[in-house]
Each structure stands twice: as structure tokens, then as C-alpha cells.
N, CA and C atoms as a LAMMPS dump frame, in Angstrom:
ITEM: TIMESTEP
0
ITEM: NUMBER OF ATOMS
564
ITEM: BOX BOUNDS ff ff ff
-5.0000000000000000e+02 5.0000000000000000e+02
-5.0000000000000000e+02 5.0000000000000000e+02
-5.0000000000000000e+02 5.0000000000000000e+02
ITEM: ATOMS id mol type element x y z
1 1 1 N 0.833 -1.205 -0.024
2 1 2 C -0.003 0 -0.014
3 1 3 C 0.825 1.139 0.001
4 2 1 N 2.021 1.111 0.626
5 2 2 C 2.868 2.267 0.647
6 2 3 C 3.461 2.493 -0.718
7 3 1 N 3.714 1.447 -1.432
8 3 2 C 4.32 1.513 -2.763
9 3 3 C 3.241 2.243 -3.72
10 4 1 N 2.025 1.77 -3.653
11 4 2 C 1.009 2.313 -4.368
12 4 3 C 0.857 3.767 -4.145
13 5 1 N 0.943 4.159 -2.795
14 5 2 C 0.634 5.5 -2.396
15 5 3 C 1.868 6.331 -2.874
16 6 1 N 3.062 5.761 -2.973
17 6 2 C 4.25 6.637 -3.401
18 6 3 C 4.178 6.878 -4.865
19 7 1 N 3.703 5.881 -5.646
20 7 2 C 3.691 6.113 -7.05
21 7 3 C 2.56 7.128 -7.378
22 8 1 N 1.47 7.189 -6.844
23 8 2 C 0.406 8.065 -7.128
24 8 3 C 0.199 8.966 -6.081
25 9 1 N 1.21 9.556 -5.498
26 9 2 C 1.08 10.58 -4.453
27 9 3 C 0.59 11.843 -4.954
28 10 1 N 0.391 12.787 -4.06
29 10 2 C -0.281 14.13 -4.429
30 10 3 C 0.765 14.922 -5.174
31 11 1 N 2.067 14.81 -5.086
32 11 2 C 3.122 15.542 -5.821
33 11 3 C 3.264 15.299 -7.243
34 12 1 N 3.86 16.199 -8.09
35 12 2 C 4.006 16.006 -9.528
36 12 3 C 4.927 14.853 -9.776
37 13 1 N 4.85 14.35 -10.934
38 13 2 C 5.653 13.248 -11.306
39 13 3 C 7.071 13.737 -11.705
40 14 1 N 8.065 12.953 -11.513
41 14 2 C 9.459 13.329 -11.805
42 14 3 C 9.699 13.899 -13.285
43 15 1 N 9.064 13.173 -14.244
44 15 2 C 9.322 13.632 -15.596
45 15 3 C 8.816 14.94 -15.873
46 16 1 N 7.562 15.385 -15.431
47 16 2 C 6.953 16.65 -15.636
48 16 3 C 7.75 17.668 -14.896
49 17 1 N 8.292 17.315 -13.703
50 17 2 C 9.019 18.307 -12.873
51 17 3 C 10.304 18.597 -13.628
52 18 1 N 11.062 17.674 -14.2
53 18 2 C 12.242 17.951 -14.982
54 18 3 C 11.947 18.78 -16.199
55 19 1 N 10.809 18.549 -16.833
56 19 2 C 10.411 19.448 -18.024
57 19 3 C 10.202 20.845 -17.578
58 20 1 N 9.566 21.094 -16.405
59 20 2 C 9.258 22.422 -15.901
60 20 3 C 10.502 23.115 -15.628
61 21 1 N 11.494 22.366 -14.912
62 21 2 C 12.75 22.873 -14.572
63 21 3 C 13.559 23.352 -15.681
64 22 1 N 13.555 22.518 -16.777
65 22 2 C 14.372 22.766 -18.039
66 22 3 C 13.765 24.038 -18.699
67 23 1 N 12.456 24.157 -18.714
68 23 2 C 11.807 25.302 -19.315
69 23 3 C 12.107 26.537 -18.508
70 24 1 N 12.013 26.541 -17.203
71 24 2 C 12.468 27.7 -16.328
72 24 3 C 13.903 28.009 -16.493
73 25 1 N 14.831 27.072 -16.634
74 25 2 C 16.185 27.282 -16.825
75 25 3 C 16.327 28.105 -18.229
76 26 1 N 15.732 27.636 -19.249
77 26 2 C 15.917 28.242 -20.565
78 26 3 C 15.374 29.661 -20.523
79 27 1 N 14.21 29.865 -19.904
80 27 2 C 13.676 31.299 -19.729
81 27 3 C 14.694 32.167 -19.047
82 28 1 N 15.263 31.625 -17.877
83 28 2 C 16.183 32.431 -17.044
84 28 3 C 17.52 32.709 -17.911
85 29 1 N 17.947 31.742 -18.693
86 29 2 C 19.116 31.92 -19.474
87 29 3 C 18.881 33.047 -20.588
88 30 1 N 17.689 32.85 -21.177
89 30 2 C 17.312 33.921 -22.23
90 30 3 C 17.269 35.379 -21.534
91 31 1 N 16.706 35.389 -20.391
92 31 2 C 16.543 36.722 -19.764
93 31 3 C 17.975 37.258 -19.367
94 32 1 N 18.812 36.436 -18.857
95 32 2 C 20.176 36.817 -18.554
96 32 3 C 21.061 37.292 -19.769
97 33 1 N 20.689 36.582 -20.859
98 33 2 C 21.37 36.965 -22.146
99 33 3 C 20.817 38.328 -22.608
100 34 1 N 19.527 38.674 -22.46
101 34 2 C 18.995 39.942 -22.805
102 34 3 C 19.613 41 -21.976
103 35 1 N 19.705 40.74 -20.559
104 35 2 C 20.243 41.689 -19.695
105 35 3 C 21.755 42.046 -20.076
106 36 1 N 22.43 40.984 -20.447
107 36 2 C 23.828 41.264 -20.814
108 36 3 C 23.995 42.027 -22.059
109 37 1 N 23.104 41.794 -23.096
110 37 2 C 23.083 42.69 -24.275
111 37 3 C 22.762 44.108 -23.954
112 38 1 N 21.709 44.387 -23.14
113 38 2 C 21.541 45.671 -22.72
114 38 3 C 22.645 46.428 -22.057
115 39 1 N 23.284 45.624 -21.224
116 39 2 C 24.395 46.25 -20.537
117 39 3 C 25.58 46.648 -21.545
118 40 1 N 25.828 45.694 -22.454
119 40 2 C 26.817 46.026 -23.479
120 40 3 C 26.414 47.301 -24.278
121 41 1 N 25.145 47.4 -24.617
122 41 2 C 24.767 48.62 -25.407
123 41 3 C 24.845 49.826 -24.589
124 42 1 N 24.574 49.747 -23.324
125 42 2 C 24.733 50.974 -22.429
126 42 3 C 26.184 51.418 -22.349
127 43 1 N 27.115 50.382 -22.176
128 43 2 C 28.474 50.645 -22.071
129 43 3 C 29.02 51.304 -23.366
130 44 1 N 28.539 50.815 -24.472
131 44 2 C 28.962 51.376 -25.793
132 44 3 C 28.417 52.805 -25.972
133 45 1 N 27.279 53.076 -25.561
134 45 2 C 26.645 54.436 -25.571
135 45 3 C 27.471 55.429 -24.718
136 46 1 N 27.857 54.934 -23.53
137 46 2 C 28.579 55.74 -22.522
138 46 3 C 29.882 56.036 -23.196
139 47 1 N 30.553 55.022 -23.779
140 47 2 C 31.898 55.298 -24.428
141 47 3 C 31.807 56.402 -25.552
142 48 1 N 30.728 56.224 -26.354
143 48 2 C 30.485 57.188 -27.384
144 48 3 C 30.286 58.589 -26.82
145 49 1 N 29.508 58.7 -25.727
146 49 2 C 29.282 59.927 -25.126
147 49 3 C 30.55 60.589 -24.527
148 50 1 N 31.397 59.679 -23.969
149 50 2 C 32.714 60.183 -23.419
150 50 3 C 33.609 60.698 -24.527
151 51 1 N 33.614 60.004 -25.656
152 51 2 C 34.383 60.479 -26.798
153 51 3 C 33.952 61.795 -27.286
154 52 1 N 32.57 61.912 -27.371
155 52 2 C 31.987 63.179 -27.845
156 52 3 C 32.397 64.351 -26.844
157 53 1 N 32.348 64.131 -25.637
158 53 2 C 32.682 65.223 -24.58
159 53 3 C 34.189 65.435 -24.745
160 54 1 N 35.061 64.446 -24.902
161 54 2 C 36.458 64.715 -25.075
162 54 3 C 36.746 65.541 -26.253
163 55 1 N 36.062 65.194 -27.415
164 55 2 C 36.207 66.036 -28.674
165 55 3 C 35.74 67.428 -28.4
166 56 1 N 34.656 67.629 -27.746
167 56 2 C 34.244 68.977 -27.447
168 56 3 C 35.159 69.799 -26.642
169 57 1 N 35.672 69.105 -25.626
170 57 2 C 36.619 69.821 -24.764
171 57 3 C 37.89 70.167 -25.489
172 58 1 N 38.374 69.187 -26.285
173 58 2 C 39.58 69.487 -27.05
174 58 3 C 39.346 70.592 -28.124
175 59 1 N 38.198 70.643 -28.74
176 59 2 C 37.837 71.651 -29.702
177 59 3 C 37.767 73.009 -28.891
178 60 1 N 37.195 73.017 -27.762
179 60 2 C 36.932 74.206 -27.07
180 60 3 C 38.288 74.838 -26.537
181 61 1 N 39.162 73.896 -26.215
182 61 2 C 40.482 74.272 -25.684
183 61 3 C 41.268 74.952 -26.8
184 62 1 N 41.067 74.619 -28.023
185 62 2 C 41.852 75.191 -29.171
186 62 3 C 41.255 76.518 -29.495
187 63 1 N 40.084 76.867 -28.875
188 63 2 C 39.567 78.226 -29.153
189 63 3 C 38.745 78.354 -30.481
190 64 1 N 38.19 77.261 -30.824
191 64 2 C 37.423 77.271 -32.14
192 64 3 C 35.997 77.546 -31.897
193 65 1 N 35.63 78.249 -30.787
194 65 2 C 34.234 78.609 -30.511
195 65 3 C 33.614 77.716 -29.474
196 66 1 N 32.308 78.058 -29.094
197 66 2 C 31.715 77.383 -28.016
198 66 3 C 30.56 76.615 -28.515
199 67 1 N 30.391 76.45 -29.821
200 67 2 C 29.258 75.584 -30.444
201 67 3 C 29.493 74.212 -29.977
202 68 1 N 28.495 73.528 -29.544
203 68 2 C 28.624 72.232 -29.068
204 68 3 C 28.687 71.182 -30.153
205 69 1 N 29.616 70.285 -30.064
206 69 2 C 29.624 69.227 -30.961
207 69 3 C 28.676 68.071 -30.561
208 70 1 N 28.112 68.181 -29.416
209 70 2 C 27.218 67.245 -28.909
210 70 3 C 25.867 67.407 -29.687
211 71 1 N 25.566 68.602 -30.12
212 71 2 C 24.266 68.995 -30.726
213 71 3 C 24.089 68.097 -32.022
214 72 1 N 25.136 67.698 -32.628
215 72 2 C 24.961 66.815 -33.91
216 72 3 C 24.594 65.433 -33.525
217 73 1 N 24.957 64.955 -32.286
218 73 2 C 24.623 63.691 -31.966
219 73 3 C 23.242 63.507 -31.307
220 74 1 N 22.673 64.716 -30.841
221 74 2 C 21.383 64.664 -30.158
222 74 3 C 20.305 65.154 -31.163
223 75 1 N 19.097 65.168 -30.736
224 75 2 C 18.018 65.595 -31.569
225 75 3 C 17.644 66.981 -31.335
226 76 1 N 18.451 67.749 -30.669
227 76 2 C 18.106 69.202 -30.315
228 76 3 C 18.474 69.973 -31.594
229 77 1 N 17.691 70.964 -31.941
230 77 2 C 17.91 71.836 -33.033
231 77 3 C 19.151 72.632 -32.879
232 78 1 N 19.822 73.02 -33.947
233 78 2 C 20.92 73.957 -33.931
234 78 3 C 20.48 75.317 -33.517
235 79 1 N 21.351 76.041 -32.808
236 79 2 C 20.935 77.34 -32.417
237 79 3 C 20.848 78.301 -33.574
238 80 1 N 19.952 79.256 -33.458
239 80 2 C 19.802 80.185 -34.484
240 80 3 C 20.873 81.247 -34.511
241 81 1 N 21.174 81.736 -35.714
242 81 2 C 22.179 82.716 -35.817
243 81 3 C 21.592 84.071 -35.316
244 82 1 N 22.375 84.89 -34.818
245 82 2 C 21.937 86.206 -34.366
246 82 3 C 21.621 87.099 -35.529
247 83 1 N 20.523 87.652 -35.631
248 83 2 C 20.078 88.524 -36.662
249 83 3 C 20.338 89.932 -36.348
250 84 1 N 20.668 90.779 -37.361
251 84 2 C 20.854 92.245 -37.155
252 84 3 C 19.479 92.929 -36.945
253 85 1 N 19.388 93.9 -36.151
254 85 2 C 18.196 94.558 -35.737
255 85 3 C 17.757 95.467 -36.942
256 86 1 N 16.441 95.843 -36.747
257 86 2 C 15.877 96.767 -37.814
258 86 3 C 16.607 98.154 -37.642
259 87 1 N 16.969 98.503 -36.435
260 87 2 C 17.744 99.768 -36.269
261 87 3 C 19.048 99.655 -37.004
262 88 1 N 19.773 98.594 -37.029
263 88 2 C 20.957 98.448 -37.742
264 88 3 C 20.794 98.547 -39.316
265 89 1 N 19.665 98.023 -39.751
266 89 2 C 19.265 98.135 -41.236
267 89 3 C 18.937 99.574 -41.608
268 90 1 N 18.18 100.183 -40.657
269 90 2 C 17.935 101.66 -40.893
270 90 3 C 19.12 102.574 -40.99
271 91 1 N 20.103 102.259 -40.162
272 91 2 C 21.3 103.001 -40.008
273 91 3 C 22.04 102.781 -41.281
274 92 1 N 22.133 101.452 -41.725
275 92 2 C 22.793 101.07 -42.89
276 92 3 C 22.394 101.711 -44.156
277 93 1 N 21.004 101.728 -44.282
278 93 2 C 20.318 102.489 -45.372
279 93 3 C 20.588 104.024 -45.404
280 94 1 N 20.618 104.583 -44.213
281 94 2 C 20.76 105.957 -44.054
282 94 3 C 22.239 106.386 -44.402
283 95 1 N 23.235 105.632 -43.952
284 95 2 C 24.561 106.089 -44.023
285 95 3 C 25.443 105.375 -45.006
286 96 1 N 25.046 104.243 -45.558
287 96 2 C 25.827 103.599 -46.582
288 96 3 C 25.543 104.145 -47.952
289 97 1 N 26.57 104.612 -48.628
290 97 2 C 26.382 105.178 -49.982
291 97 3 C 25.987 104.204 -50.996
292 98 1 N 26.159 102.841 -50.776
293 98 2 C 25.785 101.863 -51.681
294 98 3 C 24.297 101.607 -51.743
295 99 1 N 23.603 102.122 -50.729
296 99 2 C 22.151 101.916 -50.614
297 99 3 C 21.381 103.269 -50.7
298 100 1 N 20.434 103.295 -51.66
299 100 2 C 19.633 104.485 -51.843
300 100 3 C 18.386 104.363 -50.992
301 101 1 N 18.168 105.036 -49.939
302 101 2 C 17.169 104.869 -49.048
303 101 3 C 15.805 105.093 -49.744
304 102 1 N 15.777 105.814 -50.804
305 102 2 C 14.49 106.109 -51.473
306 102 3 C 13.975 104.89 -52.179
307 103 1 N 14.766 103.959 -52.396
308 103 2 C 14.326 102.708 -53.151
309 103 3 C 13.971 101.527 -52.163
310 104 1 N 13.77 101.93 -50.897
311 104 2 C 13.537 100.85 -49.887
312 104 3 C 12.128 101.27 -49.293
313 105 1 N 11.346 100.253 -48.896
314 105 2 C 10.011 100.326 -48.261
315 105 3 C 10.029 99.551 -46.939
316 106 1 N 9.449 100.131 -45.997
317 106 2 C 9.428 99.386 -44.633
318 106 3 C 8.024 98.908 -44.352
319 107 1 N 7.94 97.533 -44.053
320 107 2 C 6.534 97.014 -43.695
321 107 3 C 6.579 96.881 -42.219
322 108 1 N 5.52 97.488 -41.526
323 108 2 C 5.54 97.452 -40.152
324 108 3 C 4.051 97.087 -39.682
325 109 1 N 3.912 96.558 -38.503
326 109 2 C 2.764 96.125 -37.898
327 109 3 C 1.911 97.222 -37.286
328 110 1 N 0.838 97.716 -37.889
329 110 2 C -0.083 98.684 -37.239
330 110 3 C -1.082 97.915 -36.383
331 111 1 N -1.129 98.28 -35.146
332 111 2 C -1.853 97.359 -34.233
333 111 3 C -3.237 97.051 -34.611
334 112 1 N -3.961 97.967 -35.153
335 112 2 C -5.468 97.675 -35.519
336 112 3 C -5.576 97.441 -36.992
337 113 1 N -4.668 97.856 -37.875
338 113 2 C -4.876 97.789 -39.259
339 113 3 C -3.995 96.627 -40.02
340 114 1 N -3.249 95.986 -39.321
341 114 2 C -2.441 94.937 -39.849
342 114 3 C -1.113 95.461 -40.351
343 115 1 N -0.525 94.854 -41.405
344 115 2 C 0.754 95.32 -41.963
345 115 3 C 0.492 96.445 -42.872
346 116 1 N 1.359 97.53 -42.622
347 116 2 C 1.228 98.728 -43.51
348 116 3 C 2.592 98.917 -43.978
349 117 1 N 2.793 99.617 -45.099
350 117 2 C 4.095 100.029 -45.652
351 117 3 C 4.247 101.486 -45.736
352 118 1 N 5.501 101.899 -45.703
353 118 2 C 5.849 103.247 -45.802
354 118 3 C 7.186 103.359 -46.481
355 119 1 N 7.482 104.418 -47.194
356 119 2 C 8.879 104.64 -47.673
357 119 3 C 9.945 104.714 -46.501
358 120 1 N 11.067 104.085 -46.724
359 120 2 C 12.056 104.155 -45.72
360 120 3 C 12.541 105.535 -45.423
361 121 1 N 12.536 106.463 -46.488
362 121 2 C 12.991 107.786 -46.329
363 121 3 C 12.094 108.668 -45.435
364 122 1 N 10.797 108.162 -45.227
365 122 2 C 9.895 108.981 -44.341
366 122 3 C 9.747 108.343 -42.977
367 123 1 N 10.577 107.349 -42.651
368 123 2 C 10.496 106.694 -41.324
369 123 3 C 10.965 107.656 -40.323
370 124 1 N 10.284 107.878 -39.277
371 124 2 C 10.637 108.851 -38.243
372 124 3 C 11.168 108.04 -37.011
373 125 1 N 12.413 108.328 -36.696
374 125 2 C 13.089 107.61 -35.698
375 125 3 C 13.002 108.36 -34.308
376 126 1 N 12.492 109.504 -34.405
377 126 2 C 12.427 110.304 -33.082
378 126 3 C 11.159 109.942 -32.358
379 127 1 N 11.275 109.568 -31.097
380 127 2 C 10.091 109.164 -30.339
381 127 3 C 9.262 110.386 -29.865
382 128 1 N 9.666 111.635 -30.098
383 128 2 C 8.933 112.791 -29.742
384 128 3 C 7.905 113.192 -30.81
385 129 1 N 7.995 112.573 -32.035
386 129 2 C 7.07 112.882 -33.058
387 129 3 C 5.749 112.189 -32.822
388 130 1 N 4.637 112.776 -33.304
389 130 2 C 3.264 112.144 -33.11
390 130 3 C 3.14 110.907 -33.922
391 131 1 N 3.713 110.836 -35.117
392 131 2 C 3.59 109.659 -35.991
393 131 3 C 4.6 108.599 -35.712
394 132 1 N 5.365 108.701 -34.666
395 132 2 C 6.378 107.704 -34.356
396 132 3 C 5.871 106.296 -34.206
397 133 1 N 6.657 105.378 -34.819
398 133 2 C 6.317 103.934 -34.749
399 133 3 C 7.491 103.179 -34.177
400 134 1 N 7.293 102.441 -33.103
401 134 2 C 8.398 101.704 -32.497
402 134 3 C 9.03 100.755 -33.462
403 135 1 N 10.348 100.594 -33.39
404 135 2 C 11.145 99.804 -34.355
405 135 3 C 10.834 98.27 -34.138
406 136 1 N 10.336 97.85 -33.004
407 136 2 C 10.053 96.514 -32.853
408 136 3 C 8.803 95.967 -33.595
409 137 1 N 8.087 97.002 -34.273
410 137 2 C 7.002 96.594 -35.146
411 137 3 C 7.378 96.51 -36.552
412 138 1 N 8.655 96.806 -36.875
413 138 2 C 9.156 96.572 -38.219
414 138 3 C 9.133 95.098 -38.507
415 139 1 N 8.45 94.678 -39.617
416 139 2 C 8.391 93.218 -40.014
417 139 3 C 9.263 92.995 -41.173
418 140 1 N 9.526 93.907 -42.055
419 140 2 C 10.399 93.658 -43.274
420 140 3 C 10.809 94.941 -43.827
421 141 1 N 11.893 94.828 -44.736
422 141 2 C 12.317 95.895 -45.64
423 141 3 C 12.284 95.376 -47.022
424 142 1 N 11.752 96.065 -47.956
425 142 2 C 11.709 95.679 -49.385
426 142 3 C 12.519 96.692 -50.159
427 143 1 N 13.283 96.223 -51.222
428 143 2 C 13.943 96.992 -52.101
429 143 3 C 13.185 97.033 -53.39
430 144 1 N 12.965 98.274 -54.015
431 144 2 C 12.323 98.364 -55.342
432 144 3 C 13.357 98.173 -56.464
433 145 1 N 13.316 97.203 -57.265
434 145 2 C 14.242 96.99 -58.3
435 145 3 C 14.03 97.92 -59.483
436 146 1 N 14.919 97.934 -60.43
437 146 2 C 14.801 98.899 -61.59
438 146 3 C 13.581 98.54 -62.373
439 147 1 N 13.139 97.356 -62.519
440 147 2 C 11.943 96.952 -63.351
441 147 3 C 10.662 97.232 -62.554
442 148 1 N 10.667 97.79 -61.333
443 148 2 C 9.543 98.039 -60.605
444 148 3 C 9.038 96.942 -59.543
445 149 1 N 9.706 95.806 -59.735
446 149 2 C 9.386 94.684 -58.745
447 149 3 C 9.993 95.038 -57.361
448 150 1 N 9.45 94.454 -56.361
449 150 2 C 10.039 94.527 -55.02
450 150 3 C 10.531 93.159 -54.549
451 151 1 N 11.688 93.232 -53.817
452 151 2 C 12.16 91.997 -53.169
453 151 3 C 12.359 92.308 -51.678
454 152 1 N 12.037 91.399 -50.819
455 152 2 C 12.243 91.476 -49.389
456 152 3 C 13.79 91.27 -49.194
457 153 1 N 14.429 92.25 -48.561
458 153 2 C 15.802 92.121 -48.243
459 153 3 C 16.167 91.887 -46.741
460 154 1 N 15.043 92.099 -45.873
461 154 2 C 15.236 91.897 -44.461
462 154 3 C 13.828 91.584 -43.945
463 155 1 N 13.735 90.367 -43.311
464 155 2 C 12.394 89.98 -42.837
465 155 3 C 12.552 89.316 -41.509
466 156 1 N 11.804 89.857 -40.509
467 156 2 C 11.97 89.404 -39.141
468 156 3 C 11.37 88.087 -38.993
469 157 1 N 10.233 87.832 -39.527
470 157 2 C 9.467 86.485 -39.269
471 157 3 C 10.293 85.297 -39.926
472 158 1 N 10.912 85.511 -41.121
473 158 2 C 11.661 84.3 -41.761
474 158 3 C 13.098 84.385 -41.526
475 159 1 N 13.502 85.397 -40.73
476 159 2 C 14.955 85.601 -40.391
477 159 3 C 15.799 85.69 -41.639
478 160 1 N 15.334 86.532 -42.466
479 160 2 C 16.001 86.848 -43.737
480 160 3 C 16.803 88.249 -43.686
481 161 1 N 18.008 88.116 -44.076
482 161 2 C 18.868 89.328 -44.018
483 161 3 C 19.744 89.408 -45.219
484 162 1 N 19.477 90.132 -46.232
485 162 2 C 20.309 90.297 -47.34
486 162 3 C 21.149 91.659 -47.344
487 163 1 N 20.866 92.4 -46.243
488 163 2 C 21.583 93.676 -46.083
489 163 3 C 22.906 93.362 -45.438
490 164 1 N 22.937 92.662 -44.419
491 164 2 C 24.253 92.34 -43.684
492 164 3 C 24.613 90.942 -43.814
493 165 1 N 23.701 89.984 -44.204
494 165 2 C 24.004 88.611 -44.412
495 165 3 C 23.932 87.833 -43.068
496 166 1 N 23.17 88.374 -42.043
497 166 2 C 22.975 87.652 -40.815
498 166 3 C 21.62 86.939 -40.943
499 167 1 N 21.187 86.133 -39.889
500 167 2 C 19.966 85.446 -39.969
501 167 3 C 20.095 84.13 -40.637
502 168 1 N 18.993 83.461 -40.848
503 168 2 C 18.989 82.126 -41.468
504 168 3 C 18.929 82.192 -42.925
505 169 1 N 18.06 83.064 -43.548
506 169 2 C 17.892 83.083 -44.98
507 169 3 C 18.654 84.246 -45.576
508 170 1 N 19.907 84.315 -45.264
509 170 2 C 20.685 85.518 -45.835
510 170 3 C 21.197 85.217 -47.223
511 171 1 N 21.195 84.033 -47.748
512 171 2 C 21.703 83.863 -49.096
513 171 3 C 20.613 83.406 -50.021
514 172 1 N 20.713 83.922 -51.238
515 172 2 C 19.762 83.57 -52.268
516 172 3 C 18.38 83.943 -51.974
517 173 1 N 17.331 83.385 -52.678
518 173 2 C 16.034 83.693 -52.378
519 173 3 C 15.202 83.663 -53.657
520 174 1 N 14.013 83.664 -53.634
521 174 2 C 13.206 83.622 -54.771
522 174 3 C 12.561 84.985 -55.074
523 175 1 N 12.682 85.889 -54.148
524 175 2 C 12.129 87.212 -54.331
525 175 3 C 10.602 87.137 -54.198
526 176 1 N 10.111 86.146 -53.598
527 176 2 C 8.695 85.967 -53.459
528 176 3 C 8.193 86.895 -52.358
529 177 1 N 6.892 87.056 -52.274
530 177 2 C 6.304 88.021 -51.269
531 177 3 C 6.438 87.247 -49.939
532 178 1 N 7.034 87.894 -48.934
533 178 2 C 7.149 87.295 -47.664
534 178 3 C 6.199 87.909 -46.619
535 179 1 N 5.125 88.441 -47.024
536 179 2 C 4.282 89.074 -46.084
537 179 3 C 3.387 87.995 -45.223
538 180 1 N 3.152 88.191 -43.988
539 180 2 C 2.359 87.286 -43.254
540 180 3 C 0.98 87.168 -43.804
541 181 1 N 0.385 86.025 -43.552
542 181 2 C -0.975 85.708 -44.149
543 181 3 C -2.01 86.463 -43.381
544 182 1 N -1.783 86.874 -42.065
545 182 2 C -2.804 87.328 -41.327
546 182 3 C -3.045 88.913 -41.397
547 183 1 N -2.918 89.612 -42.286
548 183 2 C -2.999 91.072 -42.279
549 183 3 C -2.347 91.528 -43.585
550 184 1 N -3.224 92.161 -44.372
551 184 2 C -2.695 92.497 -45.753
552 184 3 C -1.842 93.824 -45.513
553 185 1 N -1.301 94.271 -46.641
554 185 2 C -0.543 95.323 -46.695
555 185 3 C -1.374 96.51 -47.023
556 186 1 N -1.305 97.605 -46.242
557 186 2 C -2.062 98.83 -46.498
558 186 3 C -1.079 99.868 -46.787
559 187 1 N -0.962 100.419 -47.923
560 187 2 C 0.063 101.525 -48.243
561 187 3 C -0.574 102.777 -47.517
562 188 1 N 0.442 103.545 -46.928
563 188 2 C -0.001 104.727 -46.323
564 188 3 C 0.523 105.969 -47.098
């Protein structure tokens, strides 16, 4: 009776127990392999990061600027170039003999009427005048070409500067109309 009780006891049979153990062992080995792969990938990424930092520091020690070499490896956008102000453009048009101020038009934001244009030669820079418009409202400068067409040579919204060559869109261009969509041009 004891032999019969031992063969058909309440516990699992030895062959199913060894199958379960072997399955658990293979799952554990697979899991350990995945952990090892992840660890190797992390170490490789750390090594690449250290190399980038070393290159950056070496570049910086040489005095070649402070632009980060790390930005090329990351998804962060590149910093924008500093654009010359509307005051700089006005001064250049006024004092540079290569530019005829009469052939330029200023587009500015009128608070209630949208974008308006006026000749650059009639722009009033003195804040004591009644018709004075703050320079931060200047949106663009246009040059009138010999054939009567106009091209935008400085545009705040698109960061275009063909006067000094600063900003993002300083080279080339299609001469297209760069006015914003939300407010038409009203000539004054």
C-alpha cells in the first residue's frame, strides 16, 4: 500500500518536474542574455558619449568657438544665428552710400490695421514725433528693383537678411512675397 501511495502521491511526477525545470532554466538563460546585451549597449553608448565630450573639450581648448559638438549627436535643433536689428538696417540704409534709401520700403505692424508699408526715407526715428512707430513693429524691408518689382531684403519672421548677411535666410532667395498671411499690406 505504501508503494502504491508513493507512485500515485499528491506531488508532481518526476518527468513533468524535470520538463518544468528545464523550461524555467531556458527562460532564465534567455533573460540573462537579454540583460547582458542591454548592459553592453549601455557601455557602448557611454563610451561614445565620453568620446564626444572629449572632442568637445579638445575643440573648445583650441579656441574654435563654443558651439557644442554634442548637438549633432542629439536631436536638439541647432541654435539660431543672431540677426541684425531693424535699427541696424535703418542705419545702414541711411549712411551707406551703396544703398539708396528712397528705393526701400518698410513693412510694419499697425496694431489695428495689420501690416502697413511706408517709404524708408519717411521713417521717423524720433520718439517725440506724433507719428512715431516703435522699431520692434518693423516686419520687413523691401527694395524696389529697376523693373519696378520689389524684393524682401530683411524679414523678421523668416529671419531673412540680405543687407548684412545675418539670420537664417541670408543667401539667395526667390524674391517671393514674404508678407504674413494674417493682415494685408495697406500702403500709407
